[in-house]
mmCIF entry with sequence, helices, sheets and N, C-alpha, C, O atoms, coordinates in Angstrom:
data_MODEL
# 
_entry.id   MODEL 
# 
_entity.id                         1 
_entity.type                       polymer 
_entity.pdbx_number_of_molecules   1 
# 
_entity_poly.entity_id                      1 
_entity_poly.type                           'polypeptide(L)' 
_entity_poly.nstd_linkage                   no 
_entity_poly.nstd_monomer                   no 
_entity_poly.pdbx_seq_one_letter_code       MFNFFKKNPTKDLEKRHKVLMQEAMSLQRNGDLKGYAAKLDEAEKVMDKIVELSNK 
_entity_poly.pdbx_seq_one_letter_code_can   MFNFFKKNPTKDLEKRHKVLMQEAMSLQRNGDLKGYAAKLDEAEKVMDKIVELSNK 
_entity_poly.pdbx_strand_id                 A 
# 
loop_
_entity_poly_seq.entity_id 
_entity_poly_seq.num 
_entity_poly_seq.mon_id 
_entity_poly_seq.hetero 
1 1  MET n 
1 2  PHE n 
1 3  ASN n 
1 4  PHE n 
1 5  PHE n 
1 6  LYS n 
1 7  LYS n 
1 8  ASN n 
1 9  PRO n 
1 10 THR n 
1 11 LYS n 
1 12 ASP n 
1 13 LEU n 
1 14 GLU n 
1 15 LYS n 
1 16 ARG n 
1 17 HIS n 
1 18 LYS n 
1 19 VAL n 
1 20 LEU n 
1 21 MET n 
1 22 GLN n 
1 23 GLU n 
1 24 ALA n 
1 25 MET n 
1 26 SER n 
1 27 LEU n 
1 28 GLN n 
1 29 ARG n 
1 30 ASN n 
1 31 GLY n 
1 32 ASP n 
1 33 LEU n 
1 34 LYS n 
1 35 GLY n 
1 36 TYR n 
1 37 ALA n 
1 38 ALA n 
1 39 LYS n 
1 40 LEU n 
1 41 ASP n 
1 42 GLU n 
1 43 ALA n 
1 44 GLU n 
1 45 LYS n 
1 46 VAL n 
1 47 MET n 
1 48 ASP n 
1 49 LYS n 
1 50 ILE n 
1 51 VAL n 
1 52 GLU n 
1 53 LEU n 
1 54 SER n 
1 55 ASN n 
1 56 LYS n 
# 
_struct_asym.id          A 
_struct_asym.entity_id   1 
# 
loop_
_struct_conf.conf_type_id 
_struct_conf.id 
_struct_conf.pdbx_PDB_helix_id 
_struct_conf.beg_label_comp_id 
_struct_conf.beg_label_asym_id 
_struct_conf.beg_label_seq_id 
_struct_conf.pdbx_beg_PDB_ins_code 
_struct_conf.end_label_comp_id 
_struct_conf.end_label_asym_id 
_struct_conf.end_label_seq_id 
_struct_conf.pdbx_end_PDB_ins_code 
_struct_conf.beg_auth_comp_id 
_struct_conf.beg_auth_asym_id 
_struct_conf.beg_auth_seq_id 
_struct_conf.end_auth_comp_id 
_struct_conf.end_auth_asym_id 
_struct_conf.end_auth_seq_id 
_struct_conf.pdbx_PDB_helix_class 
_struct_conf.details 
_struct_conf.pdbx_PDB_helix_length 
HELX_P HELX_P1 AA1 ASN A 3  ? PHE A 5  ? ASN A 3  PHE A 5  5 ? 3  
HELX_P HELX_P2 AA2 PRO A 9  ? ARG A 29 ? PRO A 9  ARG A 29 1 ? 21 
HELX_P HELX_P3 AA3 LEU A 33 ? SER A 54 ? LEU A 33 SER A 54 1 ? 22 
# 
_struct_conf_type.id          HELX_P 
_struct_conf_type.criteria    ? 
_struct_conf_type.reference   ? 
# 
loop_
_atom_site.group_PDB 
_atom_site.id 
_atom_site.type_symbol 
_atom_site.label_atom_id 
_atom_site.label_alt_id 
_atom_site.label_comp_id 
_atom_site.label_asym_id 
_atom_site.label_entity_id 
_atom_site.label_seq_id 
_atom_site.pdbx_PDB_ins_code 
_atom_site.Cartn_x 
_atom_site.Cartn_y 
_atom_site.Cartn_z 
_atom_site.occupancy 
_atom_site.B_iso_or_equiv 
_atom_site.pdbx_formal_charge 
_atom_site.auth_seq_id 
_atom_site.auth_comp_id 
_atom_site.auth_asym_id 
_atom_site.auth_atom_id 
_atom_site.pdbx_PDB_model_num 
ATOM 1   N N  . MET A 1 1  ? 64.461 142.752 33.600 1.00 0.00 ? 1  MET A N  1 
ATOM 2   C CA . MET A 1 1  ? 65.175 143.906 33.124 1.00 0.00 ? 1  MET A CA 1 
ATOM 3   C C  . MET A 1 1  ? 64.619 144.383 31.775 1.00 0.00 ? 1  MET A C  1 
ATOM 4   O O  . MET A 1 1  ? 64.452 145.583 31.553 1.00 0.00 ? 1  MET A O  1 
ATOM 5   N N  . PHE A 1 2  ? 64.339 143.442 30.890 1.00 0.00 ? 2  PHE A N  1 
ATOM 6   C CA . PHE A 1 2  ? 63.849 143.800 29.561 1.00 0.00 ? 2  PHE A CA 1 
ATOM 7   C C  . PHE A 1 2  ? 62.387 143.428 29.390 1.00 0.00 ? 2  PHE A C  1 
ATOM 8   O O  . PHE A 1 2  ? 61.992 142.946 28.328 1.00 0.00 ? 2  PHE A O  1 
ATOM 9   N N  . ASN A 1 3  ? 61.585 143.642 30.409 1.00 0.00 ? 3  ASN A N  1 
ATOM 10  C CA . ASN A 1 3  ? 60.166 143.319 30.337 1.00 0.00 ? 3  ASN A CA 1 
ATOM 11  C C  . ASN A 1 3  ? 59.416 144.219 29.370 1.00 0.00 ? 3  ASN A C  1 
ATOM 12  O O  . ASN A 1 3  ? 58.345 143.844 28.893 1.00 0.00 ? 3  ASN A O  1 
ATOM 13  N N  . PHE A 1 4  ? 59.945 145.385 29.070 1.00 0.00 ? 4  PHE A N  1 
ATOM 14  C CA . PHE A 1 4  ? 59.233 146.285 28.171 1.00 0.00 ? 4  PHE A CA 1 
ATOM 15  C C  . PHE A 1 4  ? 59.280 145.796 26.724 1.00 0.00 ? 4  PHE A C  1 
ATOM 16  O O  . PHE A 1 4  ? 58.562 146.328 25.878 1.00 0.00 ? 4  PHE A O  1 
ATOM 17  N N  . PHE A 1 5  ? 60.115 144.789 26.420 1.00 0.00 ? 5  PHE A N  1 
ATOM 18  C CA . PHE A 1 5  ? 60.145 144.208 25.084 1.00 0.00 ? 5  PHE A CA 1 
ATOM 19  C C  . PHE A 1 5  ? 59.077 143.133 24.896 1.00 0.00 ? 5  PHE A C  1 
ATOM 20  O O  . PHE A 1 5  ? 58.746 142.773 23.767 1.00 0.00 ? 5  PHE A O  1 
ATOM 21  N N  . LYS A 1 6  ? 58.542 142.624 26.001 1.00 0.00 ? 6  LYS A N  1 
ATOM 22  C CA . LYS A 1 6  ? 57.528 141.575 25.921 1.00 0.00 ? 6  LYS A CA 1 
ATOM 23  C C  . LYS A 1 6  ? 56.196 142.185 25.505 1.00 0.00 ? 6  LYS A C  1 
ATOM 24  O O  . LYS A 1 6  ? 55.831 143.282 25.927 1.00 0.00 ? 6  LYS A O  1 
ATOM 25  N N  . LYS A 1 7  ? 55.474 141.435 24.657 1.00 0.00 ? 7  LYS A N  1 
ATOM 26  C CA . LYS A 1 7  ? 54.154 141.887 24.239 1.00 0.00 ? 7  LYS A CA 1 
ATOM 27  C C  . LYS A 1 7  ? 53.143 141.574 25.337 1.00 0.00 ? 7  LYS A C  1 
ATOM 28  O O  . LYS A 1 7  ? 53.267 140.582 26.056 1.00 0.00 ? 7  LYS A O  1 
ATOM 29  N N  . ASN A 1 8  ? 52.163 142.421 25.446 1.00 0.00 ? 8  ASN A N  1 
ATOM 30  C CA . ASN A 1 8  ? 51.094 142.229 26.408 1.00 0.00 ? 8  ASN A CA 1 
ATOM 31  C C  . ASN A 1 8  ? 50.036 141.315 25.769 1.00 0.00 ? 8  ASN A C  1 
ATOM 32  O O  . ASN A 1 8  ? 49.369 141.732 24.821 1.00 0.00 ? 8  ASN A O  1 
ATOM 33  N N  . PRO A 1 9  ? 49.867 140.087 26.261 1.00 0.00 ? 9  PRO A N  1 
ATOM 34  C CA . PRO A 1 9  ? 48.929 139.164 25.624 1.00 0.00 ? 9  PRO A CA 1 
ATOM 35  C C  . PRO A 1 9  ? 47.473 139.617 25.741 1.00 0.00 ? 9  PRO A C  1 
ATOM 36  O O  . PRO A 1 9  ? 46.656 139.292 24.879 1.00 0.00 ? 9  PRO A O  1 
ATOM 37  N N  . THR A 1 10 ? 47.145 140.352 26.779 1.00 0.00 ? 10 THR A N  1 
ATOM 38  C CA . THR A 1 10 ? 45.755 140.803 26.921 1.00 0.00 ? 10 THR A CA 1 
ATOM 39  C C  . THR A 1 10 ? 45.413 141.857 25.868 1.00 0.00 ? 10 THR A C  1 
ATOM 40  O O  . THR A 1 10 ? 44.265 141.955 25.434 1.00 0.00 ? 10 THR A O  1 
ATOM 41  N N  . LYS A 1 11 ? 46.382 142.622 25.468 1.00 0.00 ? 11 LYS A N  1 
ATOM 42  C CA . LYS A 1 11 ? 46.149 143.649 24.448 1.00 0.00 ? 11 LYS A CA 1 
ATOM 43  C C  . LYS A 1 11 ? 45.755 142.988 23.120 1.00 0.00 ? 11 LYS A C  1 
ATOM 44  O O  . LYS A 1 11 ? 44.831 143.440 22.444 1.00 0.00 ? 11 LYS A O  1 
ATOM 45  N N  . ASP A 1 12 ? 46.457 141.933 22.761 1.00 0.00 ? 12 ASP A N  1 
ATOM 46  C CA . ASP A 1 12 ? 46.145 141.206 21.528 1.00 0.00 ? 12 ASP A CA 1 
ATOM 47  C C  . ASP A 1 12 ? 44.767 140.555 21.620 1.00 0.00 ? 12 ASP A C  1 
ATOM 48  O O  . ASP A 1 12 ? 44.004 140.561 20.654 1.00 0.00 ? 12 ASP A O  1 
ATOM 49  N N  . LEU A 1 13 ? 44.458 140.000 22.778 1.00 0.00 ? 13 LEU A N  1 
ATOM 50  C CA . LEU A 1 13 ? 43.152 139.366 22.959 1.00 0.00 ? 13 LEU A CA 1 
ATOM 51  C C  . LEU A 1 13 ? 42.026 140.391 22.922 1.00 0.00 ? 13 LEU A C  1 
ATOM 52  O O  . LEU A 1 13 ? 40.942 140.105 22.414 1.00 0.00 ? 13 LEU A O  1 
ATOM 53  N N  . GLU A 1 14 ? 42.274 141.571 23.452 1.00 0.00 ? 14 GLU A N  1 
ATOM 54  C CA . GLU A 1 14 ? 41.252 142.620 23.414 1.00 0.00 ? 14 GLU A CA 1 
ATOM 55  C C  . GLU A 1 14 ? 40.973 143.058 21.986 1.00 0.00 ? 14 GLU A C  1 
ATOM 56  O O  . GLU A 1 14 ? 39.826 143.318 21.622 1.00 0.00 ? 14 GLU A O  1 
ATOM 57  N N  . LYS A 1 15 ? 42.030 143.140 21.173 1.00 0.00 ? 15 LYS A N  1 
ATOM 58  C CA . LYS A 1 15 ? 41.846 143.472 19.762 1.00 0.00 ? 15 LYS A CA 1 
ATOM 59  C C  . LYS A 1 15 ? 41.037 142.394 19.058 1.00 0.00 ? 15 LYS A C  1 
ATOM 60  O O  . LYS A 1 15 ? 40.148 142.691 18.261 1.00 0.00 ? 15 LYS A O  1 
ATOM 61  N N  . ARG A 1 16 ? 41.352 141.145 19.360 1.00 0.00 ? 16 ARG A N  1 
ATOM 62  C CA . ARG A 1 16 ? 40.637 140.014 18.759 1.00 0.00 ? 16 ARG A CA 1 
ATOM 63  C C  . ARG A 1 16 ? 39.160 140.038 19.172 1.00 0.00 ? 16 ARG A C  1 
ATOM 64  O O  . ARG A 1 16 ? 38.276 139.792 18.352 1.00 0.00 ? 16 ARG A O  1 
ATOM 65  N N  . HIS A 1 17 ? 38.906 140.334 20.436 1.00 0.00 ? 17 HIS A N  1 
ATOM 66  C CA . HIS A 1 17 ? 37.539 140.396 20.946 1.00 0.00 ? 17 HIS A CA 1 
ATOM 67  C C  . HIS A 1 17 ? 36.756 141.498 20.220 1.00 0.00 ? 17 HIS A C  1 
ATOM 68  O O  . HIS A 1 17 ? 35.604 141.296 19.837 1.00 0.00 ? 17 HIS A O  1 
ATOM 69  N N  . LYS A 1 18 ? 37.379 142.641 20.038 1.00 0.00 ? 18 LYS A N  1 
ATOM 70  C CA . LYS A 1 18 ? 36.723 143.757 19.364 1.00 0.00 ? 18 LYS A CA 1 
ATOM 71  C C  . LYS A 1 18 ? 36.355 143.389 17.922 1.00 0.00 ? 18 LYS A C  1 
ATOM 72  O O  . LYS A 1 18 ? 35.257 143.696 17.455 1.00 0.00 ? 18 LYS A O  1 
ATOM 73  N N  . VAL A 1 19 ? 37.276 142.735 17.230 1.00 0.00 ? 19 VAL A N  1 
ATOM 74  C CA . VAL A 1 19 ? 37.025 142.317 15.847 1.00 0.00 ? 19 VAL A CA 1 
ATOM 75  C C  . VAL A 1 19 ? 35.886 141.304 15.797 1.00 0.00 ? 19 VAL A C  1 
ATOM 76  O O  . VAL A 1 19 ? 35.012 141.392 14.935 1.00 0.00 ? 19 VAL A O  1 
ATOM 77  N N  . LEU A 1 20 ? 35.895 140.352 16.711 1.00 0.00 ? 20 LEU A N  1 
ATOM 78  C CA . LEU A 1 20 ? 34.827 139.337 16.736 1.00 0.00 ? 20 LEU A CA 1 
ATOM 79  C C  . LEU A 1 20 ? 33.465 139.963 17.009 1.00 0.00 ? 20 LEU A C  1 
ATOM 80  O O  . LEU A 1 20 ? 32.466 139.560 16.413 1.00 0.00 ? 20 LEU A O  1 
ATOM 81  N N  . MET A 1 21 ? 33.416 140.931 17.893 1.00 0.00 ? 21 MET A N  1 
ATOM 82  C CA . MET A 1 21 ? 32.148 141.587 18.196 1.00 0.00 ? 21 MET A CA 1 
ATOM 83  C C  . MET A 1 21 ? 31.635 142.386 16.993 1.00 0.00 ? 21 MET A C  1 
ATOM 84  O O  . MET A 1 21 ? 30.430 142.432 16.746 1.00 0.00 ? 21 MET A O  1 
ATOM 85  N N  . GLN A 1 22 ? 32.542 143.010 16.254 1.00 0.00 ? 22 GLN A N  1 
ATOM 86  C CA . GLN A 1 22 ? 32.137 143.746 15.057 1.00 0.00 ? 22 GLN A CA 1 
ATOM 87  C C  . GLN A 1 22 ? 31.627 142.795 13.984 1.00 0.00 ? 22 GLN A C  1 
ATOM 88  O O  . GLN A 1 22 ? 30.640 143.087 13.308 1.00 0.00 ? 22 GLN A O  1 
ATOM 89  N N  . GLU A 1 23 ? 32.302 141.654 13.827 1.00 0.00 ? 23 GLU A N  1 
ATOM 90  C CA . GLU A 1 23 ? 31.849 140.653 12.861 1.00 0.00 ? 23 GLU A CA 1 
ATOM 91  C C  . GLU A 1 23 ? 30.488 140.098 13.263 1.00 0.00 ? 23 GLU A C  1 
ATOM 92  O O  . GLU A 1 23 ? 29.624 139.890 12.411 1.00 0.00 ? 23 GLU A O  1 
ATOM 93  N N  . ALA A 1 24 ? 30.295 139.859 14.549 1.00 0.00 ? 24 ALA A N  1 
ATOM 94  C CA . ALA A 1 24 ? 29.020 139.348 15.046 1.00 0.00 ? 24 ALA A CA 1 
ATOM 95  C C  . ALA A 1 24 ? 27.901 140.353 14.778 1.00 0.00 ? 24 ALA A C  1 
ATOM 96  O O  . ALA A 1 24 ? 26.806 139.969 14.367 1.00 0.00 ? 24 ALA A O  1 
ATOM 97  N N  . MET A 1 25 ? 28.170 141.621 15.007 1.00 0.00 ? 25 MET A N  1 
ATOM 98  C CA . MET A 1 25 ? 27.172 142.654 14.760 1.00 0.00 ? 25 MET A CA 1 
ATOM 99  C C  . MET A 1 25 ? 26.796 142.696 13.278 1.00 0.00 ? 25 MET A C  1 
ATOM 100 O O  . MET A 1 25 ? 25.624 142.842 12.932 1.00 0.00 ? 25 MET A O  1 
ATOM 101 N N  . SER A 1 26 ? 27.781 142.569 12.424 1.00 0.00 ? 26 SER A N  1 
ATOM 102 C CA . SER A 1 26 ? 27.529 142.571 10.984 1.00 0.00 ? 26 SER A CA 1 
ATOM 103 C C  . SER A 1 26 ? 26.664 141.377 10.581 1.00 0.00 ? 26 SER A C  1 
ATOM 104 O O  . SER A 1 26 ? 25.738 141.513 9.781  1.00 0.00 ? 26 SER A O  1 
ATOM 105 N N  . LEU A 1 27 ? 26.973 140.218 11.137 1.00 0.00 ? 27 LEU A N  1 
ATOM 106 C CA . LEU A 1 27 ? 26.180 139.020 10.835 1.00 0.00 ? 27 LEU A CA 1 
ATOM 107 C C  . LEU A 1 27 ? 24.750 139.176 11.327 1.00 0.00 ? 27 LEU A C  1 
ATOM 108 O O  . LEU A 1 27 ? 23.811 138.764 10.645 1.00 0.00 ? 27 LEU A O  1 
ATOM 109 N N  . GLN A 1 28 ? 24.576 139.761 12.492 1.00 0.00 ? 28 GLN A N  1 
ATOM 110 C CA . GLN A 1 28 ? 23.241 139.950 13.054 1.00 0.00 ? 28 GLN A CA 1 
ATOM 111 C C  . GLN A 1 28 ? 22.423 140.901 12.182 1.00 0.00 ? 28 GLN A C  1 
ATOM 112 O O  . GLN A 1 28 ? 21.237 140.668 11.944 1.00 0.00 ? 28 GLN A O  1 
ATOM 113 N N  . ARG A 1 29 ? 23.049 141.953 11.715 1.00 0.00 ? 29 ARG A N  1 
ATOM 114 C CA . ARG A 1 29 ? 22.343 142.931 10.879 1.00 0.00 ? 29 ARG A CA 1 
ATOM 115 C C  . ARG A 1 29 ? 21.954 142.351 9.528  1.00 0.00 ? 29 ARG A C  1 
ATOM 116 O O  . ARG A 1 29 ? 20.975 142.781 8.918  1.00 0.00 ? 29 ARG A O  1 
ATOM 117 N N  . ASN A 1 30 ? 22.720 141.376 9.065  1.00 0.00 ? 30 ASN A N  1 
ATOM 118 C CA . ASN A 1 30 ? 22.407 140.731 7.790  1.00 0.00 ? 30 ASN A CA 1 
ATOM 119 C C  . ASN A 1 30 ? 21.419 139.582 7.956  1.00 0.00 ? 30 ASN A C  1 
ATOM 120 O O  . ASN A 1 30 ? 21.021 138.970 6.965  1.00 0.00 ? 30 ASN A O  1 
ATOM 121 N N  . GLY A 1 31 ? 21.019 139.282 9.172  1.00 0.00 ? 31 GLY A N  1 
ATOM 122 C CA . GLY A 1 31 ? 20.012 138.257 9.419  1.00 0.00 ? 31 GLY A CA 1 
ATOM 123 C C  . GLY A 1 31 ? 20.556 136.866 9.648  1.00 0.00 ? 31 GLY A C  1 
ATOM 124 O O  . GLY A 1 31 ? 19.777 135.918 9.746  1.00 0.00 ? 31 GLY A O  1 
ATOM 125 N N  . ASP A 1 32 ? 21.865 136.709 9.738  1.00 0.00 ? 32 ASP A N  1 
ATOM 126 C CA . ASP A 1 32 ? 22.476 135.396 9.965  1.00 0.00 ? 32 ASP A CA 1 
ATOM 127 C C  . ASP A 1 32 ? 22.629 135.181 11.468 1.00 0.00 ? 32 ASP A C  1 
ATOM 128 O O  . ASP A 1 32 ? 23.696 135.418 12.035 1.00 0.00 ? 32 ASP A O  1 
ATOM 129 N N  . LEU A 1 33 ? 21.553 134.730 12.102 1.00 0.00 ? 33 LEU A N  1 
ATOM 130 C CA . LEU A 1 33 ? 21.567 134.598 13.556 1.00 0.00 ? 33 LEU A CA 1 
ATOM 131 C C  . LEU A 1 33 ? 22.417 133.431 14.035 1.00 0.00 ? 33 LEU A C  1 
ATOM 132 O O  . LEU A 1 33 ? 22.978 133.490 15.129 1.00 0.00 ? 33 LEU A O  1 
ATOM 133 N N  . LYS A 1 34 ? 22.523 132.374 13.241 1.00 0.00 ? 34 LYS A N  1 
ATOM 134 C CA . LYS A 1 34 ? 23.398 131.256 13.627 1.00 0.00 ? 34 LYS A CA 1 
ATOM 135 C C  . LYS A 1 34 ? 24.859 131.689 13.592 1.00 0.00 ? 34 LYS A C  1 
ATOM 136 O O  . LYS A 1 34 ? 25.632 131.359 14.491 1.00 0.00 ? 34 LYS A O  1 
ATOM 137 N N  . GLY A 1 35 ? 25.231 132.421 12.563 1.00 0.00 ? 35 GLY A N  1 
ATOM 138 C CA . GLY A 1 35 ? 26.596 132.939 12.476 1.00 0.00 ? 35 GLY A CA 1 
ATOM 139 C C  . GLY A 1 35 ? 26.882 133.923 13.592 1.00 0.00 ? 35 GLY A C  1 
ATOM 140 O O  . GLY A 1 35 ? 27.978 133.945 14.151 1.00 0.00 ? 35 GLY A O  1 
ATOM 141 N N  . TYR A 1 36 ? 25.883 134.741 13.912 1.00 0.00 ? 36 TYR A N  1 
ATOM 142 C CA . TYR A 1 36 ? 26.002 135.702 15.012 1.00 0.00 ? 36 TYR A CA 1 
ATOM 143 C C  . TYR A 1 36 ? 26.252 134.974 16.329 1.00 0.00 ? 36 TYR A C  1 
ATOM 144 O O  . TYR A 1 36 ? 27.122 135.365 17.107 1.00 0.00 ? 36 TYR A O  1 
ATOM 145 N N  . ALA A 1 37 ? 25.485 133.915 16.571 1.00 0.00 ? 37 ALA A N  1 
ATOM 146 C CA . ALA A 1 37 ? 25.636 133.160 17.822 1.00 0.00 ? 37 ALA A CA 1 
ATOM 147 C C  . ALA A 1 37 ? 27.018 132.515 17.901 1.00 0.00 ? 37 ALA A C  1 
ATOM 148 O O  . ALA A 1 37 ? 27.625 132.471 18.971 1.00 0.00 ? 37 ALA A O  1 
ATOM 149 N N  . ALA A 1 38 ? 27.513 132.014 16.770 1.00 0.00 ? 38 ALA A N  1 
ATOM 150 C CA . ALA A 1 38 ? 28.836 131.382 16.758 1.00 0.00 ? 38 ALA A CA 1 
ATOM 151 C C  . ALA A 1 38 ? 29.935 132.406 17.059 1.00 0.00 ? 38 ALA A C  1 
ATOM 152 O O  . ALA A 1 38 ? 30.846 132.137 17.842 1.00 0.00 ? 38 ALA A O  1 
ATOM 153 N N  . LYS A 1 39 ? 29.839 133.585 16.427 1.00 0.00 ? 39 LYS A N  1 
ATOM 154 C CA . LYS A 1 39 ? 30.847 134.629 16.662 1.00 0.00 ? 39 LYS A CA 1 
ATOM 155 C C  . LYS A 1 39 ? 30.774 135.146 18.093 1.00 0.00 ? 39 LYS A C  1 
ATOM 156 O O  . LYS A 1 39 ? 31.799 135.429 18.713 1.00 0.00 ? 39 LYS A O  1 
ATOM 157 N N  . LEU A 1 40 ? 29.565 135.264 18.607 1.00 0.00 ? 40 LEU A N  1 
ATOM 158 C CA . LEU A 1 40 ? 29.389 135.741 19.973 1.00 0.00 ? 40 LEU A CA 1 
ATOM 159 C C  . LEU A 1 40 ? 29.979 134.748 20.973 1.00 0.00 ? 40 LEU A C  1 
ATOM 160 O O  . LEU A 1 40 ? 30.584 135.147 21.967 1.00 0.00 ? 40 LEU A O  1 
ATOM 161 N N  . ASP A 1 41 ? 29.799 133.456 20.705 1.00 0.00 ? 41 ASP A N  1 
ATOM 162 C CA . ASP A 1 41 ? 30.366 132.421 21.570 1.00 0.00 ? 41 ASP A CA 1 
ATOM 163 C C  . ASP A 1 41 ? 31.892 132.480 21.545 1.00 0.00 ? 41 ASP A C  1 
ATOM 164 O O  . ASP A 1 41 ? 32.544 132.358 22.582 1.00 0.00 ? 41 ASP A O  1 
ATOM 165 N N  . GLU A 1 42 ? 32.451 132.668 20.358 1.00 0.00 ? 42 GLU A N  1 
ATOM 166 C CA . GLU A 1 42 ? 33.904 132.765 20.230 1.00 0.00 ? 42 GLU A CA 1 
ATOM 167 C C  . GLU A 1 42 ? 34.429 134.012 20.959 1.00 0.00 ? 42 GLU A C  1 
ATOM 168 O O  . GLU A 1 42 ? 35.480 133.970 21.599 1.00 0.00 ? 42 GLU A O  1 
ATOM 169 N N  . ALA A 1 43 ? 33.686 135.114 20.854 1.00 0.00 ? 43 ALA A N  1 
ATOM 170 C CA . ALA A 1 43 ? 34.080 136.350 21.538 1.00 0.00 ? 43 ALA A CA 1 
ATOM 171 C C  . ALA A 1 43 ? 34.027 136.176 23.051 1.00 0.00 ? 43 ALA A C  1 
ATOM 172 O O  . ALA A 1 43 ? 34.874 136.710 23.765 1.00 0.00 ? 43 ALA A O  1 
ATOM 173 N N  . GLU A 1 44 ? 33.049 135.440 23.540 1.00 0.00 ? 44 GLU A N  1 
ATOM 174 C CA . GLU A 1 44 ? 32.949 135.187 24.980 1.00 0.00 ? 44 GLU A CA 1 
ATOM 175 C C  . GLU A 1 44 ? 34.117 134.343 25.482 1.00 0.00 ? 44 GLU A C  1 
ATOM 176 O O  . GLU A 1 44 ? 34.609 134.558 26.590 1.00 0.00 ? 44 GLU A O  1 
ATOM 177 N N  . LYS A 1 45 ? 34.558 133.393 24.676 1.00 0.00 ? 45 LYS A N  1 
ATOM 178 C CA . LYS A 1 45 ? 35.715 132.578 25.061 1.00 0.00 ? 45 LYS A CA 1 
ATOM 179 C C  . LYS A 1 45 ? 36.974 133.438 25.145 1.00 0.00 ? 45 LYS A C  1 
ATOM 180 O O  . LYS A 1 45 ? 37.794 133.268 26.048 1.00 0.00 ? 45 LYS A O  1 
ATOM 181 N N  . VAL A 1 46 ? 37.119 134.359 24.200 1.00 0.00 ? 46 VAL A N  1 
ATOM 182 C CA . VAL A 1 46 ? 38.271 135.263 24.221 1.00 0.00 ? 46 VAL A CA 1 
ATOM 183 C C  . VAL A 1 46 ? 38.204 136.158 25.458 1.00 0.00 ? 46 VAL A C  1 
ATOM 184 O O  . VAL A 1 46 ? 39.224 136.411 26.099 1.00 0.00 ? 46 VAL A O  1 
ATOM 185 N N  . MET A 1 47 ? 37.015 136.630 25.789 1.00 0.00 ? 47 MET A N  1 
ATOM 186 C CA . MET A 1 47 ? 36.859 137.479 26.978 1.00 0.00 ? 47 MET A CA 1 
ATOM 187 C C  . MET A 1 47 ? 37.184 136.696 28.251 1.00 0.00 ? 47 MET A C  1 
ATOM 188 O O  . MET A 1 47 ? 37.761 137.248 29.188 1.00 0.00 ? 47 MET A O  1 
ATOM 189 N N  . ASP A 1 48 ? 36.820 135.429 28.287 1.00 0.00 ? 48 ASP A N  1 
ATOM 190 C CA . ASP A 1 48 ? 37.167 134.591 29.440 1.00 0.00 ? 48 ASP A CA 1 
ATOM 191 C C  . ASP A 1 48 ? 38.683 134.490 29.597 1.00 0.00 ? 48 ASP A C  1 
ATOM 192 O O  . ASP A 1 48 ? 39.196 134.527 30.715 1.00 0.00 ? 48 ASP A O  1 
ATOM 193 N N  . LYS A 1 49 ? 39.404 134.363 28.470 1.00 0.00 ? 49 LYS A N  1 
ATOM 194 C CA . LYS A 1 49 ? 40.865 134.308 28.527 1.00 0.00 ? 49 LYS A CA 1 
ATOM 195 C C  . LYS A 1 49 ? 41.439 135.629 29.023 1.00 0.00 ? 49 LYS A C  1 
ATOM 196 O O  . LYS A 1 49 ? 42.412 135.642 29.777 1.00 0.00 ? 49 LYS A O  1 
ATOM 197 N N  . ILE A 1 50 ? 40.837 136.743 28.601 1.00 0.00 ? 50 ILE A N  1 
ATOM 198 C CA . ILE A 1 50 ? 41.297 138.058 29.049 1.00 0.00 ? 50 ILE A CA 1 
ATOM 199 C C  . ILE A 1 50 ? 41.134 138.185 30.560 1.00 0.00 ? 50 ILE A C  1 
ATOM 200 O O  . ILE A 1 50 ? 42.044 138.638 31.254 1.00 0.00 ? 50 ILE A O  1 
ATOM 201 N N  . VAL A 1 51 ? 39.979 137.786 31.060 1.00 0.00 ? 51 VAL A N  1 
ATOM 202 C CA . VAL A 1 51 ? 39.711 137.856 32.496 1.00 0.00 ? 51 VAL A CA 1 
ATOM 203 C C  . VAL A 1 51 ? 40.682 136.946 33.260 1.00 0.00 ? 51 VAL A C  1 
ATOM 204 O O  . VAL A 1 51 ? 41.194 137.315 34.317 1.00 0.00 ? 51 VAL A O  1 
ATOM 205 N N  . GLU A 1 52 ? 40.920 135.771 32.716 1.00 0.00 ? 52 GLU A N  1 
ATOM 206 C CA . GLU A 1 52 ? 41.836 134.819 33.362 1.00 0.00 ? 52 GLU A CA 1 
ATOM 207 C C  . GLU A 1 52 ? 43.247 135.394 33.452 1.00 0.00 ? 52 GLU A C  1 
ATOM 208 O O  . GLU A 1 52 ? 43.903 135.274 34.486 1.00 0.00 ? 52 GLU A O  1 
ATOM 209 N N  . LEU A 1 53 ? 43.711 136.014 32.374 1.00 0.00 ? 53 LEU A N  1 
ATOM 210 C CA . LEU A 1 53 ? 45.057 136.589 32.377 1.00 0.00 ? 53 LEU A CA 1 
ATOM 211 C C  . LEU A 1 53 ? 45.148 137.828 33.271 1.00 0.00 ? 53 LEU A C  1 
ATOM 212 O O  . LEU A 1 53 ? 46.187 138.076 33.882 1.00 0.00 ? 53 LEU A O  1 
ATOM 213 N N  . SER A 1 54 ? 44.086 138.591 33.346 1.00 0.00 ? 54 SER A N  1 
ATOM 214 C CA . SER A 1 54 ? 44.131 139.799 34.171 1.00 0.00 ? 54 SER A CA 1 
ATOM 215 C C  . SER A 1 54 ? 44.065 139.481 35.659 1.00 0.00 ? 54 SER A C  1 
ATOM 216 O O  . SER A 1 54 ? 44.473 140.302 36.480 1.00 0.00 ? 54 SER A O  1 
ATOM 217 N N  . ASN A 1 55 ? 43.561 138.310 36.019 1.00 0.00 ? 55 ASN A N  1 
ATOM 218 C CA . ASN A 1 55 ? 43.489 137.913 37.423 1.00 0.00 ? 55 ASN A CA 1 
ATOM 219 C C  . ASN A 1 55 ? 44.801 137.343 37.944 1.00 0.00 ? 55 ASN A C  1 
ATOM 220 O O  . ASN A 1 55 ? 44.938 137.119 39.147 1.00 0.00 ? 55 ASN A O  1 
ATOM 221 N N  . LYS A 1 56 ? 45.748 137.109 37.078 1.00 0.00 ? 56 LYS A N  1 
ATOM 222 C CA . LYS A 1 56 ? 47.025 136.538 37.517 1.00 0.00 ? 56 LYS A CA 1 
ATOM 223 C C  . LYS A 1 56 ? 47.880 137.569 38.177 1.00 0.00 ? 56 LYS A C  1 
ATOM 224 O O  . LYS A 1 56 ? 48.992 137.264 38.609 1.00 0.00 ? 56 LYS A O  1 
# 
């Protein structure tokens, strides 16, 4: 009945993914490839969670 009060978890994860990708791009442009790889890996894990939740 009150499902419209619940937050959409995929929306929050998508925002997090976007922020991580922007941070990764910034690190790559500054020449920090190890930091870029770490942020990219974290962003991929978040994307996996998004896909998992959307398949339910």
